[in-house]
NUPA-863237 format. One record per residue (C-alpha): residue in three letters; x, z, y; residue number from 1. Coordinates in steps of 0.2 Angstrom, whole numbers, plus 5000, padded with zeros to 4 digits. Layout:
+-----+------+------+------+-----+
!   r !    X !    Z !    Y !   k !
+-----+------+------+------+-----+
! ALA !    X !    Z !    Y ! NUM !
...
+-----+------+------+------+-----+
end
This chain:
+-----+------+------+------+-----+
!   r !    X !    Z !    Y !   k !
+-----+------+------+------+-----+
! MET ! 4620 ! 4301 ! 5385 !   1 !
! THR ! 4609 ! 4317 ! 5387 !   2 !
! THR ! 4596 ! 4323 ! 5375 !   3 !
! ASP ! 4581 ! 4333 ! 5381 !   4 !
! ILE ! 4575 ! 4342 ! 5366 !   5 !
! LYS ! 4558 ! 4351 ! 5366 !   6 !
! LEU ! 4555 ! 4362 ! 5352 !   7 !
! ASP ! 4537 ! 4366 ! 5345 !   8 !
! HIS ! 4532 ! 4383 ! 5340 !   9 !
! TYR ! 4535 ! 4381 ! 5322 !  10 !
! ARG ! 4553 ! 4375 ! 5324 !  11 !
! ILE ! 4557 ! 4390 ! 5336 !  12 !
! GLU ! 4550 ! 4403 ! 5324 !  13 !
! THR ! 4559 ! 4395 ! 5309 !  14 !
! PHE ! 4575 ! 4395 ! 5319 !  15 !
! ARG ! 4573 ! 4413 ! 5325 !  16 !
! GLN ! 4569 ! 4419 ! 5307 !  17 !
! LEU ! 4585 ! 4411 ! 5300 !  18 !
! VAL ! 4595 ! 4420 ! 5314 !  19 !
! ASP ! 4586 ! 4436 ! 5312 !  20 !
! ASP ! 4588 ! 4436 ! 5293 !  21 !
! HIS ! 4606 ! 4433 ! 5294 !  22 !
! TYR ! 4609 ! 4447 ! 5306 !  23 !
! ARG ! 4598 ! 4459 ! 5296 !  24 !
! LEU ! 4609 ! 4456 ! 5281 !  25 !
! ARG ! 4626 ! 4453 ! 5288 !  26 !
! GLY ! 4626 ! 4460 ! 5306 !  27 !
! ARG ! 4642 ! 4467 ! 5312 !  28 !
! ARG ! 4644 ! 4485 ! 5317 !  29 !
! LEU ! 4654 ! 4485 ! 5333 !  30 !
! PRO ! 4658 ! 4500 ! 5345 !  31 !
! TRP ! 4651 ! 4491 ! 5360 !  32 !
! ARG ! 4635 ! 4488 ! 5351 !  33 !
! GLU ! 4632 ! 4507 ! 5349 !  34 !
! THR ! 4630 ! 4510 ! 5368 !  35 !
! THR ! 4620 ! 4502 ! 5382 !  36 !
! ASP ! 4631 ! 4511 ! 5395 !  37 !
! PRO ! 4634 ! 4496 ! 5408 !  38 !
! TYR ! 4652 ! 4501 ! 5411 !  39 !
! HIS ! 4656 ! 4501 ! 5393 !  40 !
! ILE ! 4648 ! 4484 ! 5391 !  41 !
! LEU ! 4658 ! 4477 ! 5406 !  42 !
! VAL ! 4674 ! 4484 ! 5398 !  43 !
! SER ! 4670 ! 4475 ! 5381 !  44 !
! GLU ! 4665 ! 4459 ! 5389 !  45 !
! ILE ! 4681 ! 4458 ! 5399 !  46 !
! MET ! 4691 ! 4462 ! 5384 !  47 !
! LEU ! 4682 ! 4449 ! 5373 !  48 !
! GLN ! 4687 ! 4435 ! 5385 !  49 !
! GLN ! 4699 ! 4424 ! 5375 !  50 !
! THR ! 4702 ! 4438 ! 5363 !  51 !
! GLN ! 4697 ! 4440 ! 5345 !  52 !
! VAL ! 4684 ! 4454 ! 5340 !  53 !
! GLN ! 4696 ! 4462 ! 5328 !  54 !
! ARG ! 4709 ! 4465 ! 5341 !  55 !
! VAL ! 4696 ! 4472 ! 5354 !  56 !
! ARG ! 4688 ! 4484 ! 5341 !  57 !
! ASP ! 4700 ! 4498 ! 5341 !  58 !
! LYS ! 4707 ! 4495 ! 5359 !  59 !
! PHE ! 4690 ! 4496 ! 5366 !  60 !
! THR ! 4687 ! 4514 ! 5359 !  61 !
! GLU ! 4704 ! 4519 ! 5365 !  62 !
! PHE ! 4702 ! 4512 ! 5382 !  63 !
! VAL ! 4685 ! 4520 ! 5386 !  64 !
! GLY ! 4691 ! 4536 ! 5379 !  65 !
! ARG ! 4705 ! 4536 ! 5391 !  66 !
! PHE ! 4694 ! 4529 ! 5406 !  67 !
! PRO ! 4677 ! 4535 ! 5401 !  68 !
! ASP ! 4668 ! 4529 ! 5417 !  69 !
! VAL ! 4669 ! 4519 ! 5433 !  70 !
! PRO ! 4677 ! 4534 ! 5443 !  71 !
! ALA ! 4690 ! 4537 ! 5430 !  72 !
! LEU ! 4696 ! 4519 ! 5430 !  73 !
! SER ! 4695 ! 4516 ! 5448 !  74 !
! SER ! 4706 ! 4531 ! 5451 !  75 !
! ALA ! 4719 ! 4527 ! 5438 !  76 !
! SER ! 4736 ! 4520 ! 5442 !  77 !
! MET ! 4740 ! 4502 ! 5438 !  78 !
! HIS ! 4754 ! 4508 ! 5426 !  79 !
! ASP ! 4741 ! 4518 ! 5416 !  80 !
! VAL ! 4728 ! 4504 ! 5415 !  81 !
! LEU ! 4741 ! 4492 ! 5409 !  82 !
! GLU ! 4748 ! 4504 ! 5397 !  83 !
! ALA ! 4731 ! 4506 ! 5389 !  84 !
! TRP ! 4728 ! 4487 ! 5389 !  85 !
! GLN ! 4744 ! 4483 ! 5379 !  86 !
! GLY ! 4740 ! 4473 ! 5363 !  87 !
! LEU ! 4726 ! 4463 ! 5371 !  88 !
! GLY ! 4736 ! 4450 ! 5381 !  89 !
! TYR ! 4730 ! 4441 ! 5397 !  90 !
! ASN ! 4735 ! 4456 ! 5407 !  91 !
! ARG ! 4727 ! 4450 ! 5423 !  92 !
! ARG ! 4711 ! 4455 ! 5415 !  93 !
! ALA ! 4716 ! 4473 ! 5416 !  94 !
! ARG ! 4719 ! 4472 ! 5434 !  95 !
! SER ! 4703 ! 4463 ! 5437 !  96 !
! LEU ! 4694 ! 4477 ! 5428 !  97 !
! LYS ! 4702 ! 4490 ! 5438 !  98 !
! GLU ! 4698 ! 4481 ! 5454 !  99 !
! SER ! 4680 ! 4479 ! 5448 ! 100 !
! ALA ! 4679 ! 4498 ! 5446 ! 101 !
! GLU ! 4686 ! 4501 ! 5463 ! 102 !
! LEU ! 4673 ! 4488 ! 5470 ! 103 !
! ILE ! 4659 ! 4496 ! 5461 ! 104 !
! MET ! 4663 ! 4513 ! 5468 ! 105 !
! GLU ! 4664 ! 4506 ! 5485 ! 106 !
! ARG ! 4648 ! 4495 ! 5485 ! 107 !
! HIS ! 4637 ! 4502 ! 5471 ! 108 !
! GLN ! 4640 ! 4521 ! 5471 ! 109 !
! GLY ! 4649 ! 4520 ! 5455 ! 110 !
! LYS ! 4635 ! 4511 ! 5445 ! 111 !
! VAL ! 4638 ! 4494 ! 5437 ! 112 !
! PRO ! 4625 ! 4482 ! 5446 ! 113 !
! ASP ! 4612 ! 4473 ! 5436 ! 114 !
! GLU ! 4609 ! 4458 ! 5447 ! 115 !
! GLU ! 4620 ! 4442 ! 5443 ! 116 !
! ALA ! 4624 ! 4440 ! 5462 ! 117 !
! SER ! 4632 ! 4457 ! 5462 ! 118 !
! LEU ! 4641 ! 4455 ! 5446 ! 119 !
! VAL ! 4649 ! 4439 ! 5449 ! 120 !
! GLU ! 4657 ! 4447 ! 5465 ! 121 !
! LEU ! 4667 ! 4458 ! 5453 ! 122 !
! PRO ! 4685 ! 4451 ! 5450 ! 123 !
! GLY ! 4686 ! 4442 ! 5433 ! 124 !
! VAL ! 4667 ! 4441 ! 5431 ! 125 !
! GLY ! 4660 ! 4423 ! 5430 ! 126 !
! THR ! 4642 ! 4418 ! 5427 ! 127 !
! ALA ! 4643 ! 4419 ! 5408 ! 128 !
! THR ! 4651 ! 4437 ! 5408 ! 129 !
! ALA ! 4638 ! 4443 ! 5421 ! 130 !
! ARG ! 4624 ! 4437 ! 5411 ! 131 !
! ALA ! 4631 ! 4445 ! 5395 ! 132 !
! VAL ! 4632 ! 4461 ! 5404 ! 133 !
! GLN ! 4614 ! 4459 ! 5410 ! 134 !
! ALA ! 4608 ! 4455 ! 5392 ! 135 !
! PHE ! 4618 ! 4469 ! 5383 ! 136 !
! ALA ! 4618 ! 4483 ! 5396 ! 137 !
! PHE ! 4601 ! 4480 ! 5404 ! 138 !
! ASN ! 4592 ! 4470 ! 5390 ! 139 !
! LYS ! 4587 ! 4456 ! 5403 ! 140 !
! PRO ! 4581 ! 4439 ! 5396 ! 141 !
! VAL ! 4594 ! 4429 ! 5404 ! 142 !
! VAL ! 4602 ! 4413 ! 5397 ! 143 !
! PHE ! 4620 ! 4412 ! 5393 ! 144 !
! ILE ! 4632 ! 4403 ! 5382 ! 145 !
! GLU ! 4649 ! 4408 ! 5374 ! 146 !
! THR ! 4658 ! 4401 ! 5360 ! 147 !
! ASN ! 4648 ! 4408 ! 5345 ! 148 !
! ILE ! 4632 ! 4405 ! 5353 ! 149 !
! ARG ! 4637 ! 4387 ! 5357 ! 150 !
! THR ! 4642 ! 4385 ! 5338 ! 151 !
! VAL ! 4624 ! 4389 ! 5332 ! 152 !
! TYR ! 4616 ! 4377 ! 5344 ! 153 !
! LEU ! 4628 ! 4363 ! 5340 ! 154 !
! HIS ! 4626 ! 4365 ! 5322 ! 155 !
! HIS ! 4607 ! 4365 ! 5322 ! 156 !
! PHE ! 4602 ! 4353 ! 5335 ! 157 !
! PHE ! 4617 ! 4341 ! 5339 ! 158 !
! LYS ! 4624 ! 4336 ! 5322 ! 159 !
! GLY ! 4633 ! 4320 ! 5323 ! 160 !
! ARG ! 4636 ! 4322 ! 5342 ! 161 !
! GLU ! 4653 ! 4324 ! 5350 ! 162 !
! ARG ! 4658 ! 4331 ! 5367 ! 163 !
! VAL ! 4641 ! 4340 ! 5370 ! 164 !
! PRO ! 4640 ! 4349 ! 5387 ! 165 !
! ASP ! 4633 ! 4366 ! 5389 ! 166 !
! ARG ! 4619 ! 4359 ! 5401 ! 167 !
! GLU ! 4611 ! 4351 ! 5385 ! 168 !
! LEU ! 4612 ! 4367 ! 5375 ! 169 !
! GLU ! 4605 ! 4379 ! 5389 ! 170 !
! PRO ! 4587 ! 4372 ! 5388 ! 171 !
! LEU ! 4587 ! 4376 ! 5369 ! 172 !
! VAL ! 4594 ! 4393 ! 5372 ! 173 !
! GLU ! 4580 ! 4397 ! 5384 ! 174 !
! GLN ! 4567 ! 4390 ! 5373 ! 175 !
! THR ! 4572 ! 4400 ! 5358 ! 176 !
! LEU ! 4576 ! 4416 ! 5368 ! 177 !
! ASP ! 4568 ! 4432 ! 5362 ! 178 !
! ARG ! 4562 ! 4439 ! 5378 ! 179 !
! GLU ! 4557 ! 4456 ! 5371 ! 180 !
! ASN ! 4574 ! 4460 ! 5364 ! 181 !
! PRO ! 4587 ! 4448 ! 5371 ! 182 !
! ARG ! 4601 ! 4461 ! 5367 ! 183 !
! ARG ! 4597 ! 4461 ! 5349 ! 184 !
! TRP ! 4594 ! 4442 ! 5349 ! 185 !
! TYR ! 4611 ! 4438 ! 5357 ! 186 !
! ASN ! 4620 ! 4449 ! 5345 ! 187 !
! ALA ! 4612 ! 4440 ! 5330 ! 188 !
! LEU ! 4616 ! 4423 ! 5337 ! 189 !
! MET ! 4634 ! 4428 ! 5339 ! 190 !
! ASP ! 4636 ! 4435 ! 5322 ! 191 !
! TYR ! 4627 ! 4419 ! 5315 ! 192 !
! GLY ! 4640 ! 4408 ! 5325 ! 193 !
! VAL ! 4654 ! 4418 ! 5317 ! 194 !
! PHE ! 4647 ! 4414 ! 5300 ! 195 !
! LEU ! 4645 ! 4396 ! 5304 ! 196 !
! LYS ! 4663 ! 4394 ! 5310 ! 197 !
! HIS ! 4669 ! 4400 ! 5293 ! 198 !
! ASP ! 4657 ! 4391 ! 5283 ! 199 !
! GLN ! 4655 ! 4374 ! 5292 ! 200 !
! GLY ! 4673 ! 4371 ! 5299 ! 201 !
! ASN ! 4669 ! 4377 ! 5317 ! 202 !
! PRO ! 4655 ! 4366 ! 5324 ! 203 !
! SER ! 4660 ! 4371 ! 5341 ! 204 !
! ARG ! 4673 ! 4357 ! 5341 ! 205 !
! ALA ! 4659 ! 4345 ! 5345 ! 206 !
! SER ! 4657 ! 4354 ! 5362 ! 207 !
! TYR ! 4663 ! 4346 ! 5378 ! 208 !
! HIS ! 4671 ! 4363 ! 5383 ! 209 !
! TYR ! 4681 ! 4365 ! 5367 ! 210 !
! MET ! 4699 ! 4369 ! 5369 ! 211 !
! ARG ! 4712 ! 4374 ! 5356 ! 212 !
! GLN ! 4722 ! 4389 ! 5362 ! 213 !
! SER ! 4740 ! 4386 ! 5364 ! 214 !
! PRO ! 4752 ! 4395 ! 5352 ! 215 !
! PHE ! 4758 ! 4412 ! 5358 ! 216 !
! GLU ! 4775 ! 4410 ! 5351 ! 217 !
! GLY ! 4787 ! 4404 ! 5364 ! 218 !
! SER ! 4774 ! 4403 ! 5378 ! 219 !
! THR ! 4774 ! 4410 ! 5395 ! 220 !
! ARG ! 4762 ! 4423 ! 5389 ! 221 !
! GLN ! 4775 ! 4430 ! 5377 ! 222 !
! VAL ! 4788 ! 4431 ! 5390 ! 223 !
! ARG ! 4776 ! 4440 ! 5403 ! 224 !
! GLY ! 4771 ! 4452 ! 5389 ! 225 !
! ALA ! 4789 ! 4456 ! 5385 ! 226 !
! VAL ! 4793 ! 4460 ! 5403 ! 227 !
! LEU ! 4778 ! 4471 ! 5405 ! 228 !
! ARG ! 4782 ! 4481 ! 5390 ! 229 !
! ARG ! 4799 ! 4484 ! 5396 ! 230 !
! LEU ! 4794 ! 4489 ! 5413 ! 231 !
! LEU ! 4780 ! 4501 ! 5406 ! 232 !
! ASN ! 4793 ! 4511 ! 5398 ! 233 !
! SER ! 4805 ! 4515 ! 5412 ! 234 !
! GLU ! 4807 ! 4517 ! 5431 ! 235 !
! PRO ! 4812 ! 4502 ! 5441 ! 236 !
! VAL ! 4823 ! 4490 ! 5432 ! 237 !
! PRO ! 4836 ! 4478 ! 5439 ! 238 !
! TYR ! 4834 ! 4460 ! 5436 ! 239 !
! ARG ! 4851 ! 4459 ! 5428 ! 240 !
! GLU ! 4846 ! 4472 ! 5415 ! 241 !
! LEU ! 4830 ! 4463 ! 5411 ! 242 !
! ALA ! 4840 ! 4446 ! 5409 ! 243 !
! LYS ! 4852 ! 4455 ! 5397 ! 244 !
! GLU ! 4840 ! 4464 ! 5386 ! 245 !
! LEU ! 4826 ! 4451 ! 5384 ! 246 !
! PRO ! 4828 ! 4437 ! 5372 ! 247 !
! PHE ! 4823 ! 4423 ! 5384 ! 248 !
! GLU ! 4832 ! 4411 ! 5395 ! 249 !
! ALA ! 4835 ! 4418 ! 5413 ! 250 !
! GLY ! 4824 ! 4405 ! 5421 ! 251 !
! ARG ! 4809 ! 4409 ! 5410 ! 252 !
! ILE ! 4811 ! 4428 ! 5414 ! 253 !
! GLU ! 4812 ! 4423 ! 5433 ! 254 !
! GLU ! 4796 ! 4413 ! 5431 ! 255 !
! ALA ! 4787 ! 4427 ! 5422 ! 256 !
! LEU ! 4792 ! 4440 ! 5435 ! 257 !
! ARG ! 4786 ! 4428 ! 5449 ! 258 !
! GLY ! 4770 ! 4426 ! 5441 ! 259 !
! LEU ! 4767 ! 4444 ! 5437 ! 260 !
! GLU ! 4771 ! 4449 ! 5455 ! 261 !
! THR ! 4759 ! 4436 ! 5462 ! 262 !
! ASP ! 4746 ! 4443 ! 5450 ! 263 !
! GLY ! 4749 ! 4460 ! 5457 ! 264 !
! LEU ! 4754 ! 4467 ! 5441 ! 265 !
! ILE ! 4772 ! 4472 ! 5446 ! 266 !
! THR ! 4781 ! 4477 ! 5462 ! 267 !
! ARG ! 4798 ! 4470 ! 5467 ! 268 !
! ARG ! 4810 ! 4481 ! 5478 ! 269 !
! GLY ! 4826 ! 4472 ! 5481 ! 270 !
! SER ! 4832 ! 4467 ! 5464 ! 271 !
! ARG ! 4822 ! 4480 ! 5455 ! 272 !
! PHE ! 4805 ! 4478 ! 5447 ! 273 !
! SER ! 4792 ! 4491 ! 5442 ! 274 !
! ILE ! 4774 ! 4494 ! 5438 ! 275 !
! ASP ! 4765 ! 4505 ! 5451 ! 276 !
! ARG ! 4762 ! 4523 ! 5445 ! 277 !
! ALA ! 4753 ! 4529 ! 5460 ! 278 !
! ARG ! 4735 ! 4531 ! 5460 ! 279 !
! PRO ! 4723 ! 4527 ! 5474 ! 280 !
! ASP ! 4723 ! 4545 ! 5479 ! 281 !
! GLY ! 4741 ! 4544 ! 5482 ! 282 !
! LYS ! 4746 ! 4555 ! 5467 ! 283 !
! LYS ! 4758 ! 4549 ! 5453 ! 284 !
! ARG ! 4756 ! 4549 ! 5435 ! 285 !
! PRO ! 4762 ! 4566 ! 5428 ! 286 !
+-----+------+------+------+-----+
end
């Protein structure tokens, strides 16, 4: 079943006023909201993928302090990027972000592009992330949905429904969009969505796209993280040493090493593993 909802002017204005009032009274202060620098916005959007705001808040400031612009990140070693990323998890995003910086230098003269087609060519950037960058960095009135925005529209327009796909929400997002200041509007929607999740028991569970994140403890993510932390703190490490030191079964360590190598996060030389300390210019980390 699909629902084609057309909102009249009164309902749109009432909805906007509710969201705006909440934002004016309870809006969050977040470091990436204090800037419109497209590179900083791109960093924040990649960090916020599958990661809670509180974990990103401090790490974002640290990361852009260490790599303040596209040239700085593109010329950094993988070791330094992963070192700065520690604590955020899903380390493939760190590699994607570095590769994006390299591509931006190569194709866009070091400037983050503002067109969706160019943004989605960047590693780790899908349609939703591209449109978020367009909205927050360039104030473009694009339509996008993420978990908190989804929560708002499910709560207000789809009560009693289950497994609602985003294609039914998108027309409502477009109808209610503040085209004069989409940057502020999407920030307001997200903060209102956070409030609803706490107040209404997470309405986003009614979404077709809702997925509960698997526990970290005992997961492959935990093993991969432990391996990376060990390799960040040393020169190449033999497999035997990793298997002896890390509190996981040998088979799980081997699986993590294979995955990390496939993802381009570590390098294998014989039986030794390491994280690349060389920068694209051929120099090594001091």
